[in-house]
N, C-alpha and C positions, 0 to 999 in steps of 0.2 A: 514304180516305187511311189509310195504315198507321201505327199508333201503337204504341210500345213500352209495356209494362206497367211500373208503378213498381217491381215486383220485379226485372225485368231491368235497369232503369236503376240500381237500388241495387247489384246484383251487379256490373255493369260498372264502376261508380264504385269499389267496394271493390277489385276486381282491379287497376284502374289505379293506385290509391293504394298498394296493397301492392307493385306492381312498381316504382313510383317510389321508395318507401322502401328497397326492396332495392338499387336502383341507387345511391342516395345512401350507403347503408351500405357498399357495396363501394368507392365512391369515397373515403370517409373512412377506410377501414380502414388501420391502421398495419402496414406490411410489414417493419419493422425486426426485430421478434422472429422472424418467419418466416424472414428471411434468416439470422439466427444459428442457428436450428434446422436449416436446410438445410446450413449449414456443419458443424454437429455431426454431422448424418446422413452427410456425406461422410467424416468421420473414423471414423464407426462402421461403415463398409462400403458407403457409397453406396447406401443403400436398405434397406428392411426385409427381414428374412430370414424365409422361410416355414418350414413344417414340415420340408420335405425339404432345407433348407439352401440352396435356390435363391433368387435375388433376385426379388421380386415386381414390381419396377418395371422393365419391359423397356426396353432401349436401342434405338437405331436399328439396331444390328447383329444383335441376337437377336430382333427383332420380326418376325413374319411379314409378307410383302408385302400380304396381304389382311387385316391386322389392323384391327379396327374394332369398336366397341361398338355392338351393336344395342340395341333397347329392353329386352329381357330381361336383358342383361348390365348395363345401366345400373341397372335396377331391383334386380338382385342386389347391385350395388355399394352402392346406397342402403340396402338391408337390412343389409349388412355394417356400414355406418357406424352404423345403428340398434342393432345388437347390441353394437358397441363402446361406444355411449352407455349401454346397459344395464350393461355391465361397469364403466364409469367411475362410474356412479351406484350400483353395488353393489346391484342389485335382481334378483330372480328373474323379472321380467316378460319375457314373450316378445313377438315381433312381432304374433302373432295377438291376444294379450290387449291389447296396446297399441292396435291399430286398432279392436278391438271396443269398448274403453272410450271411445275418442275418438268413434266413431260414436254410441254411446249418449248421451254428453254433448252432442253436437251436436243430436241429436233432442230431448233434454231442454231444451236452451236455446231451441230453436225453439218448443217447446210452452209453455214458461214465458213467453216474450215474447208468444205468441199469447193465452194466458189472461189476461195483464195488459193486453190490448187496446193493445199498443204499435203504433206506426206500421209500415207494411209495410217501410220501409227498415231498421227495427231488427231484424227477424226474421233475415235472413242474418248480420247482425253478431253477434247473440247466439249463433247456431248456431256460427259460426266461432270466436268467442271461447271458448265452452265446449269445442269440439273441440280447441283448443290447450292446454287445461288440463293434460292428462297430460304433454305435452311441456314445458310450463313447470315442472311438478313435477320431471320428470327433470333439467332443466337446473339448477334450484335445488339439488336433492340432489347433483348432480355438482359444482356450484360449492362447496357446503359441504364435500364430501369432499376436493376438491382443496385447499381452504384449510387444512383440518386436516392433510392430508398435507404441505403445504409447511411448516407450523409444526413438525411432528414430525421433518422431515428432518435438521436439524442435530444433534439428540440421537441419531438413529439412526446418523449418520456418526461421531459421537464414540464411541458404543458399539462400532461396527464397528472403529474404529481401536484402541480398547483391547483388543478381542478379538485383533486381529492382533499387537499387542505382547505379549500373554500367550502367544503361540505357537499360537493356533488358525488354521486355514486360512480362506480367504475364504468357502468354502461353509459352514463351521461358523459363521462370523460372521453370515451371513444367517439361519441357524437360530436363533442367539442373539437377533437382533433380533426374529424372529418370536415367540419365547417371552417376551421382556421388554417389548416395546413394545406399546401398545394399538392399536386400529383407528384409521385404516385402514392405517397404514404397516406394522404387524405382519403383516397379511394379505397385503399385496403382496410384502413380502420373503419371507414364508413360501411364496408361490406360486413365487417364483424358486428357493427351496431345494428344494421338491418337484419342480419341473421338472428340476433338476439330478440329483436322485435317480433320475428316470425316464430319464436318459440324454441329456437335451438339453444342448447346450453352454452355457457361461456367457454367451458373447456373444449367442447367440440368446435365452436367457431374459431377459437384461437389455434387449435391444432390444424384446422383446414387452412388458416392463414399461413402457418409455417410451411405447409405444403406448397402453397402458391409462391411464397417468398422464402426460399431456403437460405436464410441469413442466420449465422451463428449467434449474433447478438440478439436477434429477435427470439431465438429459441431460449436464450437465457432469460429474456423478459417474460416469455410465456410460462417457462418453468417456475419463475418467481411468483407469478400470479396464481398458478395452480397450487403451489405449496402454501402460499399465504392464505388461500381460501380454505385449505384443509387444516392448517395449523395455527393461523392467526398471525398478527404482527402488524407493524407500521408499514403499509404498502408504499406510502409516499416516500418515506426514507429509503426504502429498497430501490424504488425507481430512480431517485436522485443518485444513488451509488452506481447503479447500472449505467445511467447516462454519463456520469463522470468517468467511469471505466471506459466507455466507448470513445469518449473524447480523447482520453490518454492514448488509447490504441491508435486512433487516427493520427495523433502527433508522432508517435513512434513510427507508424507506417510512412508518414511524410519524410521523416529523416532517412528511413531505409530507401525510399524512392530516390532521394537526392544522392545517397551514397552509391547506389547501383545504376545511376543514370548513364555513366560512361560505359558500363558493361552492356546495358540494353541498347545503347546507340551503336556500339561495336557489333552486337549481334544483328541488328537490322542491316548494317552495311555489309557484313560478311554474308548474310543470307540473301540479300537483294542483288549483290554484284553479279553472281553467275547468271541468273536469269536475264538481267538487263544486258549483260555482255553477249549472251546467246542470241537475244532478239536483235541486237545491233549487228552482229556478224551475219545473222540470217537475212537481215534487210540489205546489207551491203553485198554479200556474196553467198547466196543460198547453196551453190554447188559445193562450197567448202565444208558445209555441215552435212551433206547427204550421206557420207559414209557412216554417220552415227545411226541412220535409219535403214540403210541397205546392207551394210557389212555386218556379219554376226558378231565380230569383236566390237564394233561400234555400238551395237545394241546392248551388249553387256556393259560397256563403259557408260552408256547413258543411264542404264538402270542402276549401276553402282553410284553414279553421281547423284541421282535422285535420292537413293537410299542414304547416302552420306549427308545430303542436305537436310533430310528429315531428322536423322540422328543428331546432327549438329544443332538443329533448332530445339530439339528436346533437351539436349545437354545444357545449352545456353539458358533455356527457360528454367531448368532445374536450378541453375546457379543463381540467377537474379530473382527468382520468385521465392521470397523469404516470407514464411508465415508469421503473422503477428498475433 
C-alpha cells in the first residue's frame, strides 16, 4: 500500500494553509482606498506614463488581438514589481542578490532545524520562514520610509507654497525642498527636480513619484498640480489647503490610535500567547507535544490552531485598522 512520507504531508499542509490564508486576506481586503486612487489616476491621465510618453495600461482599442501574457511576461512583471519594492525601500539590493540571500537563509533554516533535532514537519516551516526574512525586512523598511514620508509631506507642501509666493517657479520649489528637507522626502522631490532638468515633463515625473511613493495625500497633491497647470489658479493656496487637510487627518488618526490602543494590545497578547506557550512546553517537555506531529488527529488540531490564529489576526486587524 502506497503511503506518503511525513515531509510530503507537512509540505502539502503548509501550501494548503498558505493558499487559504491568501484567499481570506483577499476577501477581507478593503477596496475603498484603491477606488479613490483609481479615480485620482483618471484625473492624472488614466494610467501611468512611460518613458516615451505613451500609456502603459492598454485599452480595448489599442490592445493587439493576440495580446496575452505568457509565463515569461508574467515573470518579468513580477520582477518589475520587485524592483519597485527596492525603490520604495530605498535599497541598492538587486533581484539576484535578493533571491540568493533568500535561498541561503532557507538552507540555513533547514539545517538549523535539523541540527536541533526538530520534527520532520518543522523543517520546511523553518526553511520557508527564513526564506521570507529578506522580504519581511524590505516590507518593514518600506513601511518605515512611507510613514516618514507621510509625516514630512505637510512641511514640504508649506515650504513649496512659500517658495511660490516668494516668486520661485514650481521646479525651483522642488529643488528647494530637496535642499532643505531631510530624507526620504528630500530625496524623492530631488529626483523629480533632476528628472525635469533631464527633459522629462512635470506630469510624467510626478506620476513616477506616485508610483515610487504610493501615498494617498501625495496623489491629491500631484492631481492638484496637474489640474492647476491645465486650468490655472492659485497653486500656493491649494498647497496650503492640502497641507492643512493632511495635518487634520494626522490629528484624527492620533485620536483613533489612542482609542484603539487597548484593542491592539489585547490582540498582540492573544496572538502571542499560544506560540510562546508552545515553545515553553516544547522546551520543558518535548515528548508532551509529539502527538501533535505524529498522530493524525494531532496534525489536524495543529493545522486548525494555525488557521484560527491567522483568522483571529485578520479579524483583530480589521477591527482596529480604521481608515482616516
